[in-house]
matplotlib code that plots the C-alpha trace (Angstrom):
import matplotlib.pyplot as plt

x = [0.0, 1.3, 1.7, 0.1, 3.4, 3.4, -0.2, -1.7, -4.7, -5.9, -7.8, -5.6, -2.5, -4.1, -5.1, -1.6, 0.1, -2.3, -2.2, 1.5, 3.2, 4.7, 2.1, 2.8, 0.0, -0.3, -3.2, -4.5, -3.1, -2.0, 0.8, 1.5, 4.8, 6.0, 9.0, 7.7, 9.2, 8.6, 10.8, 9.8, 7.4, 3.6, 1.2, -2.5, -4.8, -7.8, -10.1, -13.4, -16.8, -16.0, -13.6, -16.4, -18.4, -17.2, -15.6, -13.7, -12.6, -11.3, -9.4, -7.8, -6.9, -5.3, -3.3, -2.0, -1.1, 0.8, 2.7, 3.6, 4.8, 7.1, 8.5, 8.9, 12.8, 13.0, 11.5, 14.2, 13.1, 10.6, 8.2, 4.4, 2.7, -0.9, -1.9, -5.3, -6.8, -8.5, -11.5, -9.3, -7.6, -10.6, -9.4, -5.7, -3.8, -1.3, 1.8, 0.5, -0.5, 2.9, 4.8, 2.7, 3.2, 7.0, 7.2, 5.2, 7.3, 10.5, 9.4, 8.2, 11.4, 13.4, 11.3, 11.8, 15.5, 15.9]
y = [0.0, 3.4, 5.6, 8.9, 10.6, 8.9, 9.9, 12.9, 13.9, 17.3, 17.8, 20.8, 18.6, 16.1, 18.9, 20.4, 17.1, 16.2, 19.6, 20.4, 16.9, 14.8, 12.4, 8.8, 6.7, 2.9, 0.6, 0.4, 3.4, 7.1, 8.2, 11.8, 12.8, 16.1, 17.4, 18.6, 20.9, 18.5, 15.6, 12.1, 10.8, 11.2, 9.0, 9.6, 7.3, 8.0, 5.1, 6.4, 4.7, 3.9, 1.2, -0.8, -1.2, -0.5, -3.9, -3.7, -0.1, -0.9, -4.0, -1.9, 0.8, -1.8, -3.3, 0.2, 1.0, -2.3, -1.7, 1.8, 0.6, -1.9, 0.9, 3.5, 3.1, 3.8, 7.3, 9.3, 12.4, 15.2, 13.7, 13.7, 11.0, 10.5, 7.2, 7.2, 3.8, 3.4, 1.1, -1.7, -1.9, -3.8, -6.9, -6.5, -8.7, -7.4, -8.1, -6.1, -3.2, -3.2, -3.2, -0.3, 1.7, 1.0, 2.1, 5.2, 6.2, 5.6, 7.7, 10.5, 10.6, 10.6, 13.6, 15.5, 15.0, 16.1]
z = [0.0, -0.9, 2.2, 2.4, 1.7, -1.7, -2.8, -4.5, -2.5, -3.8, -7.0, -7.9, -7.8, -10.2, -12.5, -12.5, -13.3, -16.1, -17.7, -17.4, -17.1, -19.9, -21.3, -22.3, -23.7, -23.8, -24.8, -21.2, -19.4, -19.9, -17.6, -16.8, -15.0, -13.8, -11.8, -8.4, -5.8, -2.9, -1.8, -2.7, -5.3, -5.2, -7.3, -8.2, -10.0, -12.2, -12.9, -14.4, -14.7, -18.3, -17.1, -15.5, -12.3, -8.8, -8.3, -11.6, -11.0, -7.6, -8.9, -11.6, -9.1, -6.7, -9.5, -10.6, -7.0, -6.5, -9.7, -8.7, -5.3, -7.0, -9.3, -6.6, -6.4, -10.1, -9.7, -7.8, -5.9, -6.6, -9.1, -9.3, -11.4, -12.4, -14.1, -15.9, -16.7, -20.0, -20.5, -21.9, -18.5, -17.1, -19.1, -18.5, -16.0, -13.5, -15.5, -18.5, -16.4, -14.6, -17.9, -19.2, -16.0, -16.0, -19.7, -19.0, -16.0, -17.9, -20.9, -18.6, -16.7, -19.9, -21.2, -18.0, -18.0, -21.6]

ax = plt.figure().add_subplot(projection="3d")
ax.plot(x, y, z, "-o")
ax.set_aspect("equal")
plt.show()
């Protein structure tokens, strides 16, 4: 479970990352990454109703959180990340979502560094 220090909690933070961050799209997810002024890394997840019912949405959200927790050491310091699940994520297994999250994070970090 991601600790509170590693979560985006305010709507304005989500909005800032989605509007100003680098965007990396994949078949099941869209990942937005931005350099942040704070220490550490914060993640936010958007899983809309178009993904499925409540049970499906929560399953997808838990899988995305678990993948993000595994990839936390990859991130370095001072990053905010928002991962949006697309409707196809409802049928994706954990390994597929983890690969997409990792690829999206790597692309976002490369674009920030450039």
